[in-house]
C-alpha positions in Angstrom: 100.0 128.3 85.4 101.8 126.0 86.6 100.6 122.0 87.2 99.4 120.4 90.5 102.8 118.1 90.6 105.0 122.0 89.9 102.7 123.7 92.3 103.4 121.1 95.0 107.3 121.0 94.2 107.6 124.6 94.6 105.6 124.1 98.1 107.7 121.1 99.4 110.9 123.0 98.7 109.9 126.2 100.6 108.6 124.0 103.6 110.5 123.2 106.6 110.3 121.7 109.3 110.0 124.1 112.7 111.6 123.7 115.7 111.5 120.9 118.7 109.8 120.9 122.1 109.5 118.5 125.1 106.0 117.5 126.2 104.5 115.5 128.7 103.9 111.8 127.1 100.9 111.7 128.5 99.5 114.1 126.3 101.4 113.6 123.4 99.1 112.0 121.4 98.6 113.4 117.5 101.8 114.8 118.1 105.1 114.0 115.4 107.8 112.6 117.5 111.4 114.3 116.8 113.6 111.9 118.1 114.4 107.9 118.0 112.9 106.2 121.4 114.8 102.9 121.9 114.2 100.3 125.1 116.9 101.2 127.9 116.5 97.7 129.1 114.9 94.2 128.8 111.2 94.2 128.9 109.7 92.4 130.9 113.0 92.3 132.9 112.4 89.2 134.3 110.7 85.8 133.9 106.8 86.4 134.9 103.7 84.4 134.7 101.5 85.0 131.9 98.2 83.5 133.9 97.0 82.9 137.2 97.9 79.3 138.3 100.6 77.5 139.6 104.5 77.8 139.5 106.2 74.7 139.0 108.5 72.2 137.8 107.5 70.4 134.4 109.4 67.6 135.4 107.4 66.6 138.4 104.7 65.9 135.6 101.3 65.1 137.1 102.7 64.4 140.6 101.1 66.1 143.6 103.0 69.5 145.3 102.7 71.2 148.3 102.1 74.8 147.9 104.9 76.7 149.3 103.3 80.0 149.0 101.3 82.9 146.6 103.5 85.3 144.3 101.2 88.3 143.2 102.0 91.1 140.8 105.0 93.5 141.8 106.2 91.2 144.9 109.1 88.6 144.9 109.4 86.5 147.7 112.7 84.8 147.2 111.3 81.3 147.0 113.0 78.2 145.6 110.8 76.1 144.3 112.1 72.3 144.7 111.0 69.0 143.6 107.2 68.3 144.7 106.5 71.8 145.7 104.9 75.0 143.7 103.9 78.5 144.3 100.1 79.6 143.4 101.1 82.6 141.0 99.2 85.7 139.6 99.7 87.4 136.0 102.7 89.4 135.8 104.3 88.0 138.9 108.0 87.3 138.9 108.7 83.5 138.8 110.4 82.1 141.8 114.0 80.7 141.5 113.5 76.8 140.4 110.3 77.1 138.4 110.1 76.0 134.8 106.7 76.5 133.4 103.2 77.9 135.3 100.0 75.9 135.0 96.4 77.4 134.9 94.4 77.7 137.8 91.6 76.1 135.4 93.8 72.9 135.1 94.5 72.4 138.7 92.8 71.5 142.3 94.0 73.0 145.6 93.2 70.9 148.6 94.4 71.3 151.7 97.9 73.1 150.8 98.4 70.5 148.2 98.3 70.9 144.3 96.8 68.3 141.7 97.4 69.1 138.8 95.6 67.6 135.8 97.7 67.6 132.5 101.2 68.0 131.8 102.8 71.0 131.5 105.8 71.6 129.5 109.1 73.9 130.2 108.7 77.3 129.2 104.8 77.1 129.3 102.6 80.5 130.1 106.0 81.7 131.2 106.8 85.7 129.8 110.5 85.8 129.4 112.9 88.7 129.7 112.8 90.9 126.7 110.0 88.7 124.8 108.4 92.4 124.5 111.1 94.3 124.1 115.2 93.8 124.3 117.6 96.6 125.7 118.5 98.9 122.9 115.4 97.9 120.8 113.9 100.4 118.6 111.2 101.4 120.3 109.8 104.7 118.0 111.4 106.7 115.2 111.1 110.3 114.3 108.9 111.3 111.9 106.1 109.2 113.6 102.7 110.3 114.6 101.8 109.1 117.8 99.0 107.4 118.8 97.2 105.8 121.8 99.7 102.4 121.0 102.9 104.7 121.2 101.9 106.7 124.3 101.7 102.9 125.9 105.0 102.1 124.7 106.2 105.5 125.7 105.4 104.6 129.1 106.3 101.4 129.2 109.6 102.0 128.6 109.8 104.8 131.8 109.4 108.4 128.8 107.6 110.5 131.3 108.6 113.5 128.8 109.2 113.4 125.0 110.7 115.5 121.8 107.9 116.3 119.4 108.3 119.2 116.8 106.3 121.9 117.0 102.9 122.4 116.0 102.5 124.9 113.4 100.4 128.5 114.1 98.0 129.0 111.1 96.3 132.6 110.7 93.1 132.6 108.5 91.8 135.9 106.9 88.4 136.1 105.2 88.4 139.2 102.9 86.0 141.0 100.3 83.1 143.6 101.7 80.0 141.0 100.5 81.5 138.7 103.5 79.8 139.1 106.8 80.2 137.4 110.1 77.5 134.2 110.5 74.5 135.9 113.1 75.5 139.5 112.1 72.8 141.5 110.1 73.4 141.3 106.1 72.5 142.9 103.6 70.8 141.0 100.3 73.1 139.8 97.9 75.9 139.2 100.2 77.4 135.9 101.9 78.3 135.1 105.6 82.3 133.5 106.0 82.1 130.2 105.6 85.5 129.5 104.5 87.0 130.9 107.5 85.2 128.7 109.9 86.1 125.3 107.1 89.6 126.4 107.3 90.5 126.6 110.1 88.5 123.5 111.2 90.6 122.1 108.8 93.8 123.2 110.3 92.9 121.7 113.5 92.1 118.4 112.1 95.9 118.8 110.6 96.8 119.3 114.2 97.4 123.0 114.3 96.8 125.7 116.2 95.0 128.8 114.6 94.2 132.0 114.6 91.4 134.1 113.6 92.2 137.3 111.5 88.7 137.9 110.9 87.4 139.8 107.7 89.3 142.5 105.7 86.7 144.5 103.3 88.1 145.3 100.0 90.3 148.2 101.0 94.4 147.6 100.6 95.6 149.6 103.8 93.1 147.7 105.7 93.9 144.2 104.4 97.9 144.9 104.0 97.3 145.8 107.9 95.6 141.9 108.2 98.5 140.0 106.2 101.4 141.9 108.3 99.5 141.2 111.3 99.0 137.6 110.4 102.3 137.2 109.0 103.6 138.4 112.9 102.0 136.2 114.8 102.0 132.8 112.6 103.8 130.4 110.8 101.5 130.1 107.8 99.0 132.8 107.1 96.1 131.4 104.9 93.6 134.1 103.4 90.4 133.4 101.1 89.3 135.1 98.4 91.1 138.6 96.9 93.5 136.7 94.2 91.3 136.1 91.1 91.5 139.0 88.1 89.3 141.5 89.6 90.1 145.2 90.2 89.0 144.5 93.9 91.3 141.3 94.4 93.8 143.0 96.0 95.9 140.0 97.8 98.1 138.9 95.5 99.7 142.7 94.7 99.7 142.6 98.7 101.9 139.3 98.8 103.9 140.6 95.8 105.2 143.9 98.1 105.7 142.1 101.1 106.9 138.8 99.6 107.5 136.6 96.9 104.9 134.8 95.0 106.3 131.5 93.6 102.8 130.8 91.9 99.2 132.4 90.8 97.6 130.2 89.3 97.6 126.5 88.8 96.1 124.1 86.2 93.9 122.5 88.2 89.7 122.3 89.2 88.4 123.8 91.1 91.0 126.3 92.7 92.6 127.7 89.4 93.6 130.8 91.5 95.2 129.3 94.7 98.5 131.5 95.0 101.5 130.2 96.9 104.0 132.9 98.8 106.6 133.4 101.3 107.7 135.6 103.5 111.3 136.1 105.3 112.1 138.5 107.6 114.8 138.2 110.7 114.9 134.5 110.6 111.5 134.3 110.1 110.1 132.4 107.5 105.9 131.9 106.6 104.2 130.5 104.1 101.5 132.6 102.3 98.4 130.4 100.7 96.2 132.7 99.1 93.0 130.5 98.7 90.0 131.4 96.1 86.9 132.7 97.4 84.6 129.8 96.6 84.0 127.6 99.3 84.7 124.3 97.9 87.7 125.7 95.7 89.3 126.7 99.2 88.9 123.5 100.9 90.0 121.4 97.5 92.6 123.9 97.4 93.2 123.4 101.4 93.7 119.2 100.7 95.9 118.9 97.9 98.4 121.9 98.9 97.9 123.3 102.2 97.6 120.5 104.3 100.8 118.5 103.0 102.8 121.6 103.9 101.1 121.7 107.4 102.1 118.0 107.9 105.5 118.7 106.5 106.0 121.7 108.9 105.5 119.6 111.8 107.4 116.9 110.5 105.0 114.2 109.8 107.6 111.3 107.3 104.2 110.5 105.7 102.5 114.1 105.1 100.2 113.3 101.9 96.5 111.4 102.0 96.7 108.1 101.0 95.6 107.2 97.5 93.6 104.2 96.3 92.3 103.2 93.2 88.5 103.4 92.7 85.8 101.9 90.2 83.2 104.5 89.1 79.7 104.2 90.2 78.6 106.4 87.0 80.4 107.9 84.2 82.6 110.7 84.4 83.1 113.6 81.7 86.2 115.1 81.9 87.4 119.0 81.9 89.7 121.0 80.3 92.2 120.6 83.3 92.8 118.4 86.0 89.8 117.9 88.3 89.4 116.9 92.0 85.9 115.8 91.9 84.2 114.8 95.3 83.2 111.3 96.1 82.2 108.8 98.5 84.1 105.9 98.6 82.5 102.9 99.4 83.7 98.9 99.8 81.4 97.0 97.6 82.4 93.1 96.8 85.8 93.2 97.0 86.6 96.8 95.6 86.3 100.3 96.0 83.4 101.9 95.0 83.2 106.2 93.9 79.8 107.8 94.3 80.0 111.3 93.4 78.3 114.1 96.0 76.2 115.6 93.4 76.8 118.8 91.7 80.5 120.1 91.8 79.9 123.4 91.3 82.6 125.7 93.3 80.0 127.1 95.6 78.0 124.2 96.4 79.9 123.5 100.3 77.2 120.0 100.2 79.9 118.7 97.6 82.5 118.1 100.5 80.1 117.2 103.4 79.7 114.1 102.0 83.0 113.4 100.5 85.7 110.9 102.3 87.8 111.0 98.7 88.9 113.8 95.9 88.6 111.6 92.8 91.5 112.6 90.4 89.9 113.3 87.1 92.6 114.0 84.1 91.6 116.0 81.6 90.6 114.9 78.1 87.6 114.5 75.5 86.6 110.8 76.4 83.9 110.3 78.9 85.3 107.8 82.0 82.9 104.8 81.7 81.0 103.1 84.4 83.4 100.7 86.4 86.3 102.5 85.2 89.3 102.9 87.6 90.9 106.3 88.3 92.6 107.1 91.4 91.1 109.2 94.4 92.7 110.8 97.3 91.3 109.3 100.5 90.0 112.6 102.9 88.0 110.6 105.1 87.1 107.1 106.1 85.9 104.8 104.1 82.5 103.7 104.3 
């Protein structure tokens, strides 16, 4: 058995960023940027009004001004504001020559083409100066950034219609076992519906990957080998569930050893000890393979701890790991003989984060994952962790 840290190190060692592709910036949210983006020019490029009001000279004080014209956003009249004159101006409109301030319309009154101001303005008031938002050459976004809605807006503001991003990994998911049936199909007593493939594909999509379902492979060596070969031909990452333990019908590990290279086959952690990691390289194709346990909770916890960071690294994410926080225990916890990732709900209470168990932590109880927004890292030992004691938790959802 390898430690959690060693397993993560080995996976990272064999995880390389995928290729780059160009996509429309309009639909690039969630993608990982593969280039550095800088401002090609000052934004704004001209002095502009920050409010609806009047462009004028501050030095005229409270004296009435003759209103020469109206300037709207996107137009430049070629006006010159001399002493004793002003121009009606809209938000975003370019400042006319000679004006050095804008007064808000609320602080004025216009009658018969004459502007009366009700308060003094200072030079520069309500003016958006060139380069105030972005200066020419200023870095806007860096490679490795996960593009958000504001980032898409920034790309548009510097005139980018298309942008280079890292390719999304394609993840193929295979369920195994004679006892596993497709949801909705007739099922004999004692068998189970295939929840793992459905959950793992959803988890991969949440990690911004494309997914392929390889269905269910019965406990037959030829059938499972053909499914593995199919997945390796079509995907960057292959996930299997079941068939990685020590039973006579656990065929995945020997098949992976035949097809590729197994880097570890057991991890000293709970739940998910049989988690297996292998690689397959052929004709310049490099594939990652994760043999996940058959129990639903073990499968998803292993995905969160080992698979998801690798999927994010493949697509160039500069911060592929889930955030970790210190949490206070709402109830006492007795540790086991291995590092354990318990499912908890983390809430803000009286200025600190408090972790509540989601109930029974059995590897088959998928409900323990449903309510969880964090995995509590419980170190092994003989001493019970007391109420209020702080432990580290890995956030997998929003804090309540």
